[in-house]
Every structure is written in C-alpha cells, then in structure tokens.
VOLUMDO-934609 format. One line per 3 residues: number of its first residue (from 1); for each residue x negated, y, z of C-alpha. Coordinates in nm, 3 decimals. Layout:
NUM = X:Y:Z; ...
//
This chain:
1 = -0.001:0.012:0.010; -0.123:0.368:-0.069; -0.024:0.690:0.114
4 = 0.062:0.969:-0.137; 0.012:1.348:-0.194; 0.276:1.503:-0.387
7 = 0.304:1.792:-0.601; 0.543:2.071:-0.581; 0.719:2.226:-0.909
10 = 0.782:2.587:-0.813; 1.071:2.654:-1.058; 1.234:2.982:-1.021
13 = 1.575:2.822:-0.921; 1.426:2.666:-0.628; 1.469:2.736:-0.247
16 = 1.171:2.865:-0.095; 1.229:2.705:0.276; 1.464:2.371:0.220
19 = 1.200:2.118:0.137; 0.954:2.223:0.396; 1.224:2.221:0.646
22 = 1.333:1.883:0.541; 0.940:1.754:0.565; 0.820:1.949:0.844
25 = 0.553:2.190:0.720; 0.488:2.545:0.622; 0.648:2.649:0.339
28 = 0.478:2.801:0.050; 0.600:3.137:0.051; 0.697:3.049:-0.293
31 = 1.024:2.908:-0.470; 0.944:2.487:-0.393; 1.212:2.321:-0.629
34 = 1.109:1.972:-0.655; 0.865:1.750:-0.470; 0.742:1.470:-0.743
37 = 0.710:1.115:-0.605; 0.583:0.916:-0.863; 0.337:0.870:-1.183
40 = 0.517:1.100:-1.447; 0.226:1.231:-1.640; 0.304:1.554:-1.605
43 = 0.246:1.594:-1.224; 0.171:1.270:-1.077; 0.141:1.177:-0.714
46 = -0.228:1.126:-0.598; -0.381:0.822:-0.370; -0.483:0.877:-0.038
49 = -0.754:0.622:0.108; -0.853:0.263:0.033; -1.161:0.447:-0.139
52 = -0.919:0.566:-0.411; -0.874:0.911:-0.285; -0.800:1.173:-0.541
55 = -0.700:0.917:-0.794; -0.381:0.981:-0.982; -0.105:0.698:-0.961
58 = -0.073:0.692:-1.304; -0.494:0.626:-1.324; -0.422:0.346:-1.073
61 = -0.134:0.196:-1.258; -0.341:0.201:-1.568; -0.606:0.022:-1.368
64 = -0.430:-0.296:-1.324; -0.081:-0.297:-1.446; -0.007:-0.665:-1.346
67 = -0.085:-0.610:-1.031; 0.075:-0.247:-0.939; 0.371:-0.307:-1.179
70 = 0.439:-0.674:-1.209; 0.516:-0.880:-1.503; 0.874:-0.827:-1.553
73 = 0.862:-0.460:-1.504; 0.579:-0.446:-1.749; 0.804:-0.683:-1.983
76 = 1.120:-0.459:-1.930; 0.940:-0.103:-1.930; 0.573:-0.134:-2.108
79 = 0.261:-0.021:-1.846; 0.443:0.265:-1.676; 0.612:0.314:-1.338
82 = 0.974:0.327:-1.471; 1.145:0.577:-1.237; 1.053:0.907:-1.070
85 = 1.177:1.051:-0.718; 1.207:1.414:-0.649; 1.326:1.592:-0.339
88 = 1.494:1.856:-0.518; 1.622:2.157:-0.359; 1.857:2.434:-0.556
91 = 1.903:2.765:-0.450; 2.042:2.897:-0.788; 2.176:2.697:-1.085
94 = 1.975:2.470:-1.320; 2.089:2.422:-1.684; 2.370:2.303:-1.836
97 = 2.218:1.978:-1.968; 2.246:1.611:-2.093; 2.020:1.330:-2.135
100 = 2.026:1.097:-2.445; 2.052:0.703:-2.492; 1.764:0.491:-2.514
103 = 1.876:0.451:-2.894; 1.897:0.839:-2.932; 1.582:0.875:-2.731
106 = 1.359:0.645:-2.935; 1.548:0.784:-3.317; 1.463:1.172:-3.181
109 = 1.110:1.135:-3.061; 1.061:0.934:-3.401; 1.193:1.187:-3.585
112 = 1.044:1.434:-3.422; 0.722:1.265:-3.437; 0.753:1.239:-3.849
115 = 0.809:1.603:-3.872; 0.486:1.652:-3.700; 0.644:1.857:-3.393
118 = 0.357:1.944:-3.153; 0.447:1.760:-2.807; 0.415:2.074:-2.623
121 = 0.648:2.271:-2.875; 0.916:2.476:-2.676; 1.166:2.368:-2.953
124 = 1.088:2.022:-2.912; 1.406:1.804:-2.772; 1.237:1.464:-2.773
127 = 0.899:1.430:-2.565; 0.939:1.074:-2.519; 1.102:0.792:-2.617
130 = 1.288:0.693:-2.318; 1.659:0.789:-2.197; 1.694:1.004:-1.829
133 = 1.962:0.845:-1.647; 1.987:0.993:-1.312; 2.118:0.973:-0.931
136 = 2.131:1.278:-0.690; 2.195:1.186:-0.278; 2.267:1.493:-0.098
139 = 2.114:1.594:0.219; 2.315:1.874:0.239; 2.621:2.020:0.111
142 = 2.555:1.971:-0.268; 2.757:2.137:-0.515; 2.752:2.047:-0.912
145 = 2.902:2.026:-1.227; 2.958:1.692:-1.386; 3.136:1.548:-1.686
148 = 3.452:1.697:-1.859; 3.770:1.784:-1.681; 4.071:1.632:-1.824
151 = 4.187:1.856:-2.104; 4.544:1.960:-1.954; 4.349:2.056:-1.625
154 = 4.096:2.278:-1.851; 4.393:2.471:-2.057; 4.539:2.547:-1.729
157 = 4.228:2.742:-1.635; 4.173:2.935:-1.941; 4.524:2.973:-1.933
160 = 4.528:3.162:-1.626; 4.234:3.345:-1.738; 4.412:3.458:-2.074
163 = 4.715:3.595:-1.835; 4.493:3.783:-1.613; 4.307:3.963:-1.887
166 = 4.631:4.044:-2.079; 4.768:4.145:-1.763; 4.480:4.373:-1.619
169 = 4.330:4.487:-1.994; 4.639:4.466:-2.193; 4.484:4.173:-2.437
172 = 4.237:3.894:-2.369; 3.961:3.752:-2.610; 4.091:3.547:-2.931
175 = 3.840:3.283:-2.857; 4.000:3.195:-2.524; 4.321:3.138:-2.674
178 = 4.163:2.949:-2.936; 4.015:2.708:-2.667; 4.350:2.714:-2.490
181 = 4.486:2.605:-2.859; 4.147:2.350:-2.878; 4.257:2.158:-2.550
184 = 4.630:2.089:-2.659; 4.490:1.874:-2.906; 4.645:1.531:-2.825
187 = 4.295:1.328:-2.907; 4.110:1.441:-2.580; 3.792:1.372:-2.730
190 = 3.872:1.612:-3.005; 3.978:1.825:-2.807; 3.702:1.876:-2.576
193 = 3.444:1.854:-2.825; 3.647:2.109:-3.015; 3.683:2.370:-2.729
196 = 3.303:2.291:-2.622; 3.188:2.368:-2.968; 3.388:2.683:-3.006
199 = 3.238:2.822:-2.674; 2.902:2.722:-2.720; 2.853:2.829:-3.082
202 = 3.069:3.122:-3.025; 2.744:3.372:-3.038; 2.828:3.752:-2.956
205 = 3.205:3.651:-2.940; 3.152:3.427:-2.645; 2.925:3.663:-2.454
208 = 3.187:3.958:-2.463; 3.459:3.749:-2.348; 3.222:3.585:-2.026
211 = 3.193:4.002:-1.973; 3.525:4.051:-1.971; 3.676:3.776:-1.759
214 = 3.407:3.888:-1.530; 3.514:4.232:-1.547; 3.836:4.093:-1.451
217 = 3.740:3.882:-1.149; 3.582:4.133:-0.995; 3.886:4.317:-0.954
220 = 4.063:4.030:-0.801; 4.339:3.711:-0.859; 4.661:3.793:-0.719
223 = 4.776:3.582:-0.435; 5.010:3.380:-0.637; 4.718:3.264:-0.881
226 = 4.691:2.875:-0.941; 4.446:2.767:-0.666; 4.249:2.583:-0.968
229 = 4.198:2.916:-1.139; 4.076:3.034:-0.832; 3.817:2.778:-0.763
232 = 3.716:2.828:-1.122; 3.684:3.206:-1.056; 3.424:3.129:-0.803
235 = 3.219:2.921:-1.050; 3.222:3.202:-1.290; 3.105:3.475:-1.065
238 = 2.848:3.276:-0.897; 2.729:3.135:-1.289; 2.711:3.480:-1.403
241 = 2.553:3.653:-1.134; 2.245:3.389:-1.192; 2.295:3.379:-1.606
244 = 2.460:3.722:-1.700; 2.667:3.692:-1.998; 2.576:3.333:-2.084
247 = 2.849:3.134:-2.288; 2.754:2.842:-2.062; 2.940:3.042:-1.784
250 = 3.266:2.957:-1.979; 3.148:2.626:-2.081; 3.116:2.511:-1.738
253 = 3.498:2.565:-1.661; 3.568:2.248:-1.892; 3.355:2.070:-1.614
256 = 3.426:1.897:-1.286; 3.267:2.061:-1.007; 3.198:1.856:-0.695
259 = 3.081:1.937:-0.374; 2.889:1.616:-0.258; 2.896:1.590:0.148
262 = 2.579:1.503:0.313; 2.507:1.129:0.259; 2.744:1.108:-0.068
265 = 2.568:1.012:-0.419; 2.657:1.069:-0.777; 2.498:0.910:-1.098
268 = 2.472:1.076:-1.429; 2.443:0.819:-1.743; 2.335:0.951:-2.059
271 = 2.571:1.174:-2.269; 2.723:1.326:-1.944; 2.693:1.704:-1.950
274 = 2.589:1.850:-1.588; 2.420:2.098:-1.398; 2.297:2.120:-1.050
277 = 2.391:2.400:-0.871; 2.306:2.471:-0.525; 2.192:2.180:-0.202
280 = 1.914:1.988:-0.101; 1.918:1.659:-0.214; 1.712:1.319:-0.295
283 = 1.686:1.274:-0.710; 1.600:0.964:-0.870; 1.557:0.913:-1.263
286 = 1.431:0.750:-1.524; 1.041:0.903:-1.610; 1.122:1.111:-1.864
289 = 1.124:1.476:-2.017; 1.426:1.433:-2.269; 1.670:1.685:-2.169
292 = 1.908:1.899:-2.420; 2.030:2.207:-2.288; 2.358:2.386:-2.327
295 = 2.337:2.712:-2.134; 2.245:2.869:-1.843; 1.862:2.880:-1.960
298 = 1.661:3.095:-2.125; 1.503:2.772:-2.258; 1.567:2.636:-2.626
301 = 1.895:2.511:-2.696; 1.951:2.278:-3.023; 2.360:2.299:-3.029
304 = 2.294:2.060:-3.299; 2.165:1.811:-3.123; 2.319:1.874:-2.795
307 = 2.651:1.787:-2.965; 2.546:1.446:-3.078; 2.455:1.336:-2.778
310 = 2.751:1.441:-2.520; 2.996:1.216:-2.480; 3.324:1.367:-2.537
313 = 3.557:1.211:-2.279; 3.735:1.347:-1.953; 3.530:1.161:-1.651
316 = 3.629:1.066:-1.308; 3.339:1.189:-1.069; 3.069:0.899:-1.089
319 = 3.042:0.841:-0.728; 2.823:0.560:-0.608; 2.904:0.402:-0.317
322 = 2.663:0.211:-0.113; 2.631:-0.152:-0.091; 2.484:-0.326:0.207
325 = 2.332:-0.647:0.225; 2.305:-0.937:0.473; 1.946:-0.805:0.560
328 = 2.089:-0.455:0.694; 1.962:-0.299:0.376; 2.182:0.022:0.289
331 = 2.126:0.051:-0.135; 2.256:0.249:-0.390; 2.263:0.077:-0.751
334 = 2.363:0.257:-1.019; 2.436:0.105:-1.344; 2.077:0.152:-1.461
337 = 1.796:-0.063:-1.522; 1.509:0.201:-1.427; 1.586:0.264:-1.025
340 = 1.803:0.194:-0.751; 1.782:0.371:-0.405; 1.749:0.245:-0.056
343 = 1.827:0.454:0.266; 1.686:0.331:0.582; 1.819:0.438:0.890
346 = 1.612:0.297:1.200; 1.735:0.275:1.579; 1.487:0.181:1.835
349 = 1.525:-0.146:2.027; 1.326:-0.282:2.338; 1.241:-0.609:2.469
352 = 1.356:-0.902:2.267; 1.576:-0.733:2.057; 1.258:-0.526:1.885
355 = 1.243:-0.741:1.592; 1.565:-0.658:1.500; 1.467:-0.290:1.430
358 = 1.269:-0.461:1.138; 1.474:-0.372:0.760; 1.327:-0.495:0.450
361 = 1.228:-0.255:0.206; 1.404:-0.363:-0.141; 1.155:-0.441:-0.409
364 = 1.206:-0.545:-0.732; 0.858:-0.420:-0.863; 0.680:-0.120:-0.780
367 = 0.808:0.078:-0.512; 0.792:0.423:-0.360; 0.868:0.524:-0.011
370 = 0.936:0.840:0.160; 0.975:0.934:0.529; 1.211:1.246:0.576
373 = 1.245:1.189:0.982; 1.084:1.000:1.257; 0.782:0.769:1.194
376 = 0.781:0.483:1.039; 0.566:0.131:1.015; 0.546:-0.040:0.675
379 = 0.415:-0.395:0.735; 0.296:-0.613:0.469; 0.120:-0.933:0.449
382 = -0.169:-0.736:0.380; -0.162:-0.506:0.641; 0.022:-0.191:0.793
385 = 0.061:0.166:0.688; 0.200:0.424:0.935; 0.395:0.738:0.773
388 = 0.465:1.033:0.962; 0.760:1.295:0.847; 0.687:1.433:0.524
391 = 0.458:1.116:0.421; 0.509:0.869:0.162; 0.399:0.553:0.012
394 = 0.365:0.378:-0.379; 0.386:-0.001:-0.268; 0.237:-0.220:-0.558
397 = 0.475:-0.526:-0.715; 0.238:-0.780:-0.559; 0.255:-0.661:-0.210
400 = 0.574:-0.836:-0.082; 0.768:-0.863:0.137; 0.738:-0.497:0.311
403 = 0.914:-0.434:0.650; 1.048:-0.104:0.799; 1.020:-0.072:1.166
406 = 1.041:0.244:1.425; 0.686:0.331:1.545; 0.641:0.263:1.877
409 = 0.484:0.582:1.968; 0.774:0.770:1.750; 0.878:1.096:1.909
412 = 0.945:1.307:1.597; 1.318:1.204:1.624; 1.638:1.144:1.833
415 = 1.959:1.103:1.816; 2.296:1.217:2.028; 2.175:0.959:2.303
418 = 1.809:1.093:2.299; 1.710:0.778:2.138; 1.418:0.761:1.885
421 = 1.527:0.727:1.500; 1.348:0.741:1.138; 1.540:0.801:0.834
424 = 1.335:0.700:0.489; 1.425:0.626:0.131; 1.305:0.391:-0.090
427 = 1.308:0.367:-0.480; 1.226:0.042:-0.699; 1.308:-0.092:-1.001
430 = 1.662:-0.135:-1.062; 1.863:-0.475:-1.022; 2.163:-0.382:-1.221
433 = 2.316:-0.731:-1.334; 2.097:-0.934:-1.041; 2.252:-1.124:-0.844
436 = 1.989:-0.999:-0.525; 1.926:-0.639:-0.556; 1.822:-0.635:-0.195
439 = 1.549:-0.928:-0.211; 1.227:-0.922:-0.079; 1.027:-0.964:-0.380
442 = 1.125:-0.854:-0.759; 1.405:-0.997:-0.908; 1.558:-1.006:-1.245
445 = 1.822:-1.240:-1.380; 1.884:-1.393:-1.016; 1.571:-1.521:-1.031
448 = 1.293:-1.469:-0.736; 0.948:-1.360:-0.889; 0.687:-1.448:-0.614
451 = 0.422:-1.257:-0.601; 0.071:-1.312:-0.548
//
C-alpha cells in the first residue's frame, strides 16, 4: 500500500475553505475546487514512502501494471487506472455539460486525430477515447441540475415567464413563446430537442430574453405565482449572477434541479445534461477529459457535437441507494464498469468485540482510500498503513484482502456519545453485473480472482 500526496485544482468556481475544513488543514488562500486522487496524467497523485517518494501514481502503475492493476482490469481498460476520485467543493455553478458514450468518445477521438486537431487545442472536444460517467456523494447540501424535466413541467415554467413579462413589460420575447410551443410537441424527445436547440442556438435573441427575464424577476413575483415558476426564478437569478446573459441560464430551466442531502448520491450516465451548482461532495468518475459544454462557461461550446451526444428524454432523478453486504460494507454501485464507491464508518469497540470493528475494503482490482475524519488503520497481509484525517492511499490489485479498522489512538473525532469514530471513502473498479461487489479481492463475472 502506498500513501499519496494529491494535487489541488484551483478553478475559479471553487470554495476557498470547504476542502481544507473537511481534511483538517490550512486553506491556501485561493479557490480550492477539486482534490484529485488517482493517476490522471494531467494531475496524478504522487507516492510517499517505500523508496518511491516523488513518483507519480501513473508512473508507478506503468512500472508494473500486472501488480498494480491486475489482469482483469488490464484486460477491461488497458494499462491505466480507469477511475478518478475527487473531493469537489463548488462555491459557484459549473458549466452545463454532457459526456459521450464509449462509442461516441472513440469515434470522436479518432476523427479529431485524423483531422490533426492538437491534443491541447481549446476547440478540441475529445481529448481521449474514453467515456466519462460520474457519481457525486454529498457531504453537505449539494445543489445540481440533472437531466431533462418532463416537457409539460418545463412548459409551465416558460408559460409563467411569458405571462410575467407580458404583465410587467407589455410583451415577452418571441423565443420564449416559441419554446412553449416546442414543449407542446407530443413526442417528448422531439419537444425537448427543439426547445433545447432553440435556446442554445438563439444567440443574441436568447441573451436578450435572459436579460428581460432577469429584469422582471428582480422586481419580484406575485404571491400567487406557480411554485414551480418561483423555484425556477431562483435558479435564473443564481445562474445569471455568475454568468450574466448566458443562454445556459434559460437552458437550465429544461432540467431537473435537485438538492442532495448529506449522504445522498447521484450518478450521471452518458448523454445526461447536468451542472453542479453548489456544495461539497466526493465525486468519482471514469478517468477521462471528454466534456461537451452547453452553457454557463467561457470555454468552447460545439453545439453540433453537443446535440449528437445529448439523450433527449425526461429523466427521473438517478439517485443511487447504498447496498449493504454481509461483510458490513456500504457500497454505491452505479451501472458502470469503471468504478464503485464505498463509505466506511468505523465505531470503536473494546475487549472481545474489537475484531467486529474491522470492515473489509471492497477490492475489485486497484483501490484508493481517503480518510475524512478520525484515524484509520489499513491492514493487509503485507503490512499496515495508518491514515489520519485528510490522508489517502493507493492499494495495488495484488494486495488483498485489506481490512479497515479504527486506530487504537484515534482522538480526532467522536460521536454524540463521546466514542471515537472515523469515516473514509474507498473507490475500486466497478462490479456492475458481478455477483459479489463487496468481495475481498477482484471479482469479474462472479468469479473471484486470487491475487498472489
């Protein structure tokens, strides 16, 4: 096992304090948007100890992929860590975005390579050949936009805005009435496609509509306003406060808005239009840079390519409930092959009950672990590793089983009864379709792979 040092990404939308407060360290003074834990080539974690101090995790994996990744992971994903774990702290909205399917990613990557588009070109859409499904686990209240509303619900919102502007300003922009008409198309997919495309490609007309809607909402809604319109008004004012006159402000009203409570998780498959708005969470994703943006950004927006990747269908919120195993594990297993998430909460036990405090780390191949409170001991047949709050580790595929237990000298965190506690998160390769996602070693197709 290897302790890791992890890079911070200082994107402007990041909180200046949330990650530091979670992990128990002094803030840097600037925005701290994401802490990356993994082997992504742009910002890999670095290894501490074992004579490998300073070695990047991707270099460590490259030096012995059989040992670090294991044969099943290599066969499925090649010689790379297929997932990236992050601590994400949004103080302002991120861009509206969608991620391609595996087939779209491969085709787009090959196409842009054939066209000699430089890998680092700002207008490049596909920087690798991989899809990028995601999961977010909320550590605080976490606001997000996720997937399309039913067209009838979106039509209520835009109709309410048209009525408000007509009362306050004498007329409403024609594009808003056109969107209402689009949303009335009987075929739901066609209705959403037409409304989304109209707003996204409306240019100056959409921007003017945003400005007029904001002007009306600044004056307030009547007490009798539809609650759905009132909620949408808050979204408009929030987004416009960060991205003034951006078409994405109105596009966002086609999407579901959700507030995750701490402990809730949401997964985001390919084709799902989404944006994180505010909050602190553990994010897990396939290790890829393929993002197609649709607004709320100053970065490149390729409307034509975006429209090819969006799944135009109303979406029930894809909340992900935990699975409990007979081994005491709390697992979040989205329908993706690249990753799954485990949350570990370790109470203290004394005397004869001490052994019951051990929880197996779910290992379907390579695994990373992050401790967010307390002190945890990782115990493997090859030795122990103590992780304090804010520390993390990489567990190679050939080191299993690994058990997690509360350190005997843990004093960092106590529960309401004054007993010591610790909380950690672990990410390993996904076990979608496998019979034992919480197994003590890599599992594929229900067959346990014994590691040397």
